C-alpha positions as CSV (number, residue, x, y, z in Angstrom):
1,M,0.0,0.0,0.0
2,V,2.9,2.3,0.6
3,S,4.0,2.0,-3.0
4,E,0.4,2.7,-4.1
5,Q,0.2,5.8,-1.9
6,S,3.6,7.0,-3.1
7,L,2.6,6.4,-6.7
8,L,-0.7,8.4,-6.1
9,Q,1.3,11.1,-4.4
10,S,3.7,11.2,-7.4
11,I,0.7,11.4,-9.7
12,R,-0.9,14.1,-7.6
13,K,2.3,16.0,-7.5
14,K,2.6,15.8,-11.3
15,E,-1.0,16.9,-11.7
16,L,-0.3,20.0,-9.5
17,E,2.8,20.8,-11.5
18,M,0.8,20.4,-14.7
19,N,-1.9,22.7,-13.3
20,V,0.7,25.3,-12.5
21,L,2.1,25.0,-16.0
22,I,-1.4,25.2,-17.5
23,E,-2.2,28.3,-15.5
24,Q,1.1,29.9,-16.5
25,A,0.4,29.1,-20.1
26,R,-3.1,30.7,-19.8
27,T,-1.6,33.8,-18.2
28,D,1.1,34.0,-20.8
29,A,-1.6,33.6,-23.5
30,G,-3.7,36.3,-22.0
31,V,-0.8,38.7,-22.0
32,M,0.0,37.8,-25.6
33,I,-3.6,38.4,-26.6
34,E,-3.7,41.8,-24.8
35,E,-0.4,42.8,-26.5
36,A,-1.7,41.6,-29.9
37,Q,-5.0,43.6,-29.4
38,T,-3.1,46.7,-28.4
39,E,-0.8,46.3,-31.4
40,A,-3.7,45.7,-33.7
41,E,-5.5,48.8,-32.4
42,A,-2.3,50.9,-32.9
43,I,-2.0,49.5,-36.5
44,I,-5.7,50.3,-37.2
45,S,-5.4,53.8,-35.7
46,R,-2.2,54.4,-37.8
47,C,-3.9,53.1,-40.9
48,I,-6.9,55.4,-40.4
49,E,-4.7,58.4,-39.8
50,E,-2.6,57.6,-42.9
51,G,-5.8,57.0,-44.9
52,E,-7.2,60.3,-43.8
53,E,-4.0,62.1,-44.7
54,E,-3.9,60.5,-48.1
55,G,-7.5,61.3,-48.6
56,K,-6.9,64.9,-47.7
57,K,-3.9,65.1,-50.1
58,Y,-6.0,63.6,-52.9
59,Y,-8.9,66.0,-52.2
60,E,-6.6,69.0,-52.2
61,K,-4.9,67.8,-55.4
62,E,-8.3,67.4,-57.1
63,I,-9.5,70.8,-55.9
64,E,-6.4,72.4,-57.3
65,A,-6.9,70.7,-60.6
66,I,-10.6,71.9,-60.7
67,K,-9.5,75.4,-59.8
68,Q,-7.0,75.3,-62.7
69,E,-9.7,74.0,-65.0
70,I,-12.0,76.8,-64.0
71,A,-9.3,79.4,-64.5
72,A,-8.7,78.0,-68.0
73,I,-12.4,78.1,-68.8
74,E,-12.6,81.7,-67.6
75,D,-9.6,82.6,-69.7
76,W,-11.3,81.0,-72.7
77,R,-14.6,82.7,-72.0
78,R,-12.8,86.1,-71.8
79,E,-11.0,85.5,-75.1
80,E,-14.3,84.3,-76.7
81,E,-16.1,87.4,-75.4
82,L,-13.4,89.7,-76.8
83,T,-13.5,87.9,-80.2
84,I,-17.3,88.3,-80.3
85,R,-17.2,91.9,-79.2
86,T,-14.5,92.7,-81.7
87,R,-16.6,91.1,-84.5
88,W,-19.7,92.9,-83.3
89,E,-18.0,96.3,-83.0
90,K,-16.6,95.8,-86.6
91,N,-20.2,95.2,-87.9
92,V,-21.8,98.1,-86.0
93,P,-21.1,100.8,-88.6
94,K,-22.4,98.6,-91.4
95,A,-25.5,97.7,-89.3
96,V,-26.2,101.4,-88.6
97,E,-25.8,102.2,-92.3
98,T,-28.2,99.4,-93.2
99,I,-30.8,100.6,-90.7
100,I,-30.5,104.2,-91.9
101,E,-31.0,103.0,-95.5
102,K,-34.0,100.9,-94.6
103,V,-35.6,103.5,-92.4
104,G,-34.8,106.3,-94.9
105,A,-36.2,104.3,-97.8
106,G,-39.4,103.8,-95.9
107,L,-40.0,107.6,-95.5
């Protein structure tokens, strides 16, 4: 019986040692999980910040391109207006002459 008891004690001792190792592994795993979550949150936060920064750069670049396009359209419009005005002013004397002829002929 002594040997049975000593065998049971050895088994119990091993069980206790294993339980300690299991608890240590659980604790270590919990720490690793917390560290991984913290790191993941930091990565997500950094990615969001970088994405916002890139989005802002893209937005500003597109706004600048639109402003340049608007300026080009405004320049074209001024040139077109000047061309039309010049043509119109060139034709004013002839139009006045034609009106005078037509009105004078009708009297």
